[in-house]
C-alpha positions in Angstrom: 0.0 0.0 0.0 1.6 3.3 -1.1 2.3 5.9 1.6 0.1 8.9 1.7 1.6 12.3 1.2 1.3 15.0 3.8 -1.3 16.8 1.6 -3.3 13.6 1.3 -3.3 13.1 5.1 -4.5 16.7 5.6 -7.2 16.4 2.9 -8.5 13.1 4.4 -8.4 14.3 8.0 -11.5 15.2 10.1 -10.1 18.7 10.6 -10.1 19.4 6.9 -13.6 18.1 6.7 -14.7 20.5 9.4 -13.0 23.4 7.6 -14.9 22.6 4.4 -18.1 22.0 6.3 -17.8 25.4 7.9 -17.4 27.1 4.5 -20.3 25.2 3.0 -22.7 26.0 5.9 -21.7 29.7 5.9 -22.3 29.8 2.2 -25.8 28.2 2.6 -26.6 30.7 5.4 -25.5 33.6 3.2 -27.7 32.3 0.3 -30.7 31.8 2.5 -30.3 35.3 4.0 -29.6 36.7 0.5 -26.6 38.6 1.6 -23.0 38.4 2.7 -22.1 37.7 6.4 -20.4 40.7 7.8 -17.3 39.5 9.7 -15.6 42.6 11.1 -13.2 43.2 13.9 -16.0 43.3 16.4 -17.1 39.9 15.4 -13.5 38.6 15.5 -13.2 39.9 19.1 -16.4 38.2 20.2 -15.4 34.9 18.6 -11.9 34.9 20.1 -13.1 36.0 23.5 -15.6 33.2 23.7 -13.1 30.7 22.3 -10.7 31.8 25.1 -12.8 29.9 27.7 -14.7 27.4 25.5 -11.3 26.2 24.2 -10.2 25.3 27.7 -13.4 23.4 28.4 -13.0 21.6 25.1 -9.5 20.6 26.0 -10.7 19.3 29.4 -13.6 17.4 27.9 -11.6 15.9 25.0 -9.0 14.5 27.3 -11.7 12.8 29.4 -13.5 11.4 26.4 -10.4 9.9 25.0 -10.0 8.0 28.3 -13.6 6.8 28.3 -14.6 9.4 30.9 -17.1 12.2 31.2 -17.7 15.1 33.6 -21.0 17.0 33.6 -20.1 19.3 36.6 -17.4 21.5 35.1 -19.7 24.6 34.6 -21.1 24.3 38.1 -17.6 23.9 39.6 -16.5 27.0 37.6 -19.6 28.9 38.8 -18.9 28.3 42.5 -15.2 28.8 42.5 -15.4 32.1 40.6 -18.0 33.4 43.0 -15.5 32.5 45.8 -12.7 34.2 43.8 -14.7 37.4 43.3 -15.6 37.5 47.0 -12.0 37.1 48.0 -10.9 39.9 45.7 -13.6 42.2 47.1 -12.8 41.4 50.8 -9.0 41.6 50.3 -8.3 44.4 47.9 -4.7 44.8 49.1 -3.8 41.2 48.1 -2.8 40.4 44.5 -5.5 38.5 42.5 -2.9 36.0 41.5 -2.9 34.6 45.1 -6.6 34.1 44.9 -6.4 32.6 41.4 -4.0 30.0 42.7 -6.3 29.3 45.6 -9.4 28.7 43.5 -7.4 26.6 40.9 -6.4 24.4 43.8 -10.1 24.3 45.0 -11.1 23.3 41.4 -8.6 20.5 41.3 -9.9 19.3 44.7 -13.4 19.2 43.2 -12.0 17.0 40.4 -10.4 14.8 42.9 -13.8 14.3 44.6 -15.3 13.2 41.2 -12.3 10.9 40.8 -12.9 9.4 44.3 -16.6 8.9 43.6 -16.1 7.3 40.2 -12.8 5.4 40.5 -12.7 4.5 44.2 -16.4 4.1 45.1 -17.1 2.8 41.6 -20.1 5.1 41.1 -21.2 5.6 37.5 -19.3 8.8 36.4 -22.0 10.1 34.1 -24.6 10.1 36.9 -22.4 11.1 39.8 -21.0 14.2 38.0 -24.6 15.3 37.1 -25.4 14.9 40.8 -22.3 16.9 41.9 -23.2 19.6 39.4 -26.5 20.1 41.2 -24.7 20.1 44.5 -22.3 22.9 43.5 -25.0 25.0 42.0 -27.1 24.5 45.1 -24.3 25.7 47.3 -23.7 28.7 45.0 -27.4 29.7 45.2 -27.5 29.3 49.0 -24.4 31.4 49.4 -25.3 34.3 47.1 -29.1 34.2 47.2 -29.0 34.3 43.4 -27.3 37.8 43.4 -24.6 38.8 41.0 -21.1 39.5 42.4 -19.2 42.3 40.6 -15.4 42.0 40.1 -13.7 45.2 41.2 -10.1 44.2 40.5 -9.0 46.4 37.6 -5.7 44.6 37.2 -7.4 41.3 36.4 -10.1 43.0 34.2 -7.3 44.5 32.2 -5.7 41.1 31.7 -9.0 39.6 30.6 -9.7 42.3 28.1 -6.2 43.2 26.8 -5.6 42.9 23.1 -2.6 41.5 21.2 -0.6 44.5 20.1 -3.8 46.6 19.6 -5.5 43.9 17.4 -9.0 42.7 17.9 -7.7 39.4 19.4 -7.4 39.2 23.2 -4.4 37.8 25.0 -6.7 35.3 26.7 -7.1 33.6 23.3 -3.3 33.4 23.0 -3.3 31.8 26.4 -5.9 29.2 25.4 -3.9 28.4 22.2 -0.7 27.9 24.4 -2.6 25.5 26.7 -4.0 23.6 23.6 -0.5 23.3 22.1 1.0 22.0 25.4 -1.7 19.4 25.8 -1.4 18.3 22.1 2.3 17.8 22.5 1.7 15.8 25.7 -0.8 13.5 24.0 1.5 13.0 21.0 4.9 12.6 22.6 4.6 11.4 26.2 3.9 8.0 27.5 1.0 9.2 29.6 -0.7 10.8 26.6 -0.5 7.6 24.6 -1.7 5.6 27.7 -4.9 7.7 27.8 -6.0 6.4 24.3 -5.1 2.8 25.3 -7.2 3.1 28.5 -10.1 4.5 26.6 -9.9 2.0 23.9 -9.6 -1.2 26.0 -9.2 -0.9 29.8 -8.6 -4.7 30.1 -5.8 -4.7 27.6 -4.4 -1.6 29.3 -4.2 -3.4 32.7 -2.5 -6.4 31.0 0.0 -3.9 29.6 0.9 -2.7 33.1 -1.2 0.5 33.1 -3.5 1.6 35.8 -6.8 2.8 34.2 -8.3 4.1 37.4 -5.3 6.2 38.2 -5.1 7.6 34.7 -8.8 8.5 34.7 -8.5 10.0 38.2 -5.7 12.3 36.9 -7.8 13.4 34.0 -10.8 14.2 36.3 -8.5 16.4 38.4 -7.1 17.9 35.2 -10.6 18.6 33.8 -11.5 20.6 36.9 -8.2 22.4 36.9 -8.8 23.6 33.3 -12.4 24.3 34.2 -11.2 26.6 37.0 -8.9 28.4 34.6 -11.8 28.8 32.1 -14.0 30.2 34.9 -11.3 32.8 35.7 -11.1 33.8 32.0 -14.9 34.1 31.7 -15.1 36.2 34.9 -12.3 38.5 33.9 -13.9 39.1 30.5 -17.4 39.7 31.9 -16.4 41.4 35.2 -19.1 39.6 37.1 -19.8 36.2 38.6 -23.3 34.7 39.0 -25.0 31.3 39.3 -26.5 31.4 35.8 -23.7 32.7 33.5 -21.6 29.6 32.8 -24.3 26.9 33.3 -26.5 28.7 30.7 -23.7 28.4 28.1 -23.4 24.6 28.7 -19.7 24.4 28.1 -19.8 20.6 28.8 -22.2 20.0 25.9 -20.2 22.4 23.7 -17.1 20.5 24.6 -18.8 17.2 23.8 -20.1 18.3 20.4 -16.9 20.0 19.4 -14.7 17.0 20.4 -16.9 14.5 18.6 -17.1 16.7 15.5 -13.3 16.8 15.6 -12.9 13.0 15.7 -12.7 12.2 19.4 -14.8 9.1 19.9 -17.7 9.2 22.3 -16.7 5.7 23.2 -13.1 6.6 24.1 -9.8 5.3 22.7 -9.4 7.5 19.6 -9.2 11.2 18.6 -6.8 14.1 18.9 -7.0 17.6 20.3 -6.4 19.2 17.0 -9.7 18.0 15.7 -11.5 19.1 18.9 -10.1 22.6 18.4 -11.4 22.8 14.8 -14.7 21.5 16.2 -15.1 24.4 18.7 -14.0 26.8 16.0 -16.8 25.5 13.7 -19.5 25.8 16.3 -18.4 29.3 17.5 -18.1 30.7 13.9 -21.5 29.3 13.0 -23.1 30.7 16.2 -21.6 34.1 15.6 -22.6 34.1 11.9 -26.2 33.2 12.7 -26.4 35.9 15.4 -24.8 38.5 13.0 -27.4 37.6 10.4 -30.2 38.3 12.8 -31.5 34.8 12.9 -33.8 33.8 15.8 -32.2 32.3 18.9 -34.2 29.0 18.4 -32.3 28.5 15.1 -29.0 28.7 16.9 -30.2 26.2 19.5 -31.6 23.9 16.8 -28.3 24.0 14.9 -26.3 23.1 18.0 -28.5 20.2 18.7 -28.3 19.0 15.1 -24.5 19.3 15.2 -24.5 17.0 18.2 -26.7 14.5 16.4 -24.5 14.6 13.3 -21.4 14.1 15.4 -22.9 11.2 17.3 -24.0 9.6 14.0 -20.6 9.9 12.4 -18.9 8.6 15.6 -21.2 5.6 15.9 -20.7 4.7 12.2 -16.9 5.1 12.5 -16.9 2.9 15.7 -18.9 0.2 14.1 -16.6 0.2 11.1 -13.5 0.0 13.3 -15.0 -2.9 15.2 -15.9 -4.7 12.0 -12.3 -4.3 10.8 -11.1 -5.8 14.1 -13.5 -8.7 13.6 -15.8 -7.7 16.5 -19.5 -7.5 16.4 -21.3 -4.2 17.1 -24.9 -4.6 18.3 -27.7 -2.3 19.3 -27.8 1.5 19.0 -24.2 1.9 20.2 -22.6 -1.4 19.7 -21.2 -3.9 22.2 -19.3 -1.1 24.0 -20.1 1.3 26.8 -20.6 5.1 26.5 -18.2 7.2 28.6 -19.3 7.7 32.1 -21.0 4.3 32.1 -17.8 2.4 32.7 -15.7 2.9 35.8 
């Protein structure tokens, strides 16, 4: 079998497919709306600012999905810890916000450790227990604040969250997200731990026989997901200058991370995918959402499109998984095959 050239690999990749799909959908929207989509510097700023925190959530979710895990509590965690952060900044104005940022990132990691304990030590079903913990964190946040908005008064952090790259429309927070993405991509490609994640997600039994510890690896990824979620919450709060119990949960970053990851080739069943594809997935969803808003389309169309993207991603992933199993001589059965969805296995 002849070796594929680099161009052929790019052309046949999921990322290239997403790029083409984005162009096609934008063209269809422009035709339906009978006009061109106005992408100006203001739109670029909105897209990159939203990508600054959505990209961190996508990185967290993609890492978990590749291991066969899932965490539905990231937005609720981010909500509670950013409320704590803002309160600390208000009560201690003479202390640098960096100190409090370190504190809440540690708290976020501890929340992830609790999810890891529930799912990997107590063997509770991760999908269910993280939904339960999401409700717990939001309940605590509502009790503490009474549903009121907390305003960030730290101008130093606000300037960091809104600063632009050399006067361009692109914020520095977007550059930070790209740097995190590159670091994690390199880790998954070149380190033993990164390669172990895919092995654990693809076949935990084979991973154990190979000397790996699937529970330990998944526990690390749950902590990592909450760590990245805390960073994303900080970015979101710095950009919006407020923290409240409805901001992040309404944006559903976990579902956006799931959709984007699957569109980018990360399998819902674990064991395959790459962060590069997940990044192009979130880029597609954000550009489409902004384009539809710019064109003045009703909000229900944006919601409908997001739902259909998830259905399309799940369909493609299911078909790809069945084809992969057939090539391996395994039989897929039922709606999802003879495998478990992430969060159903421990």
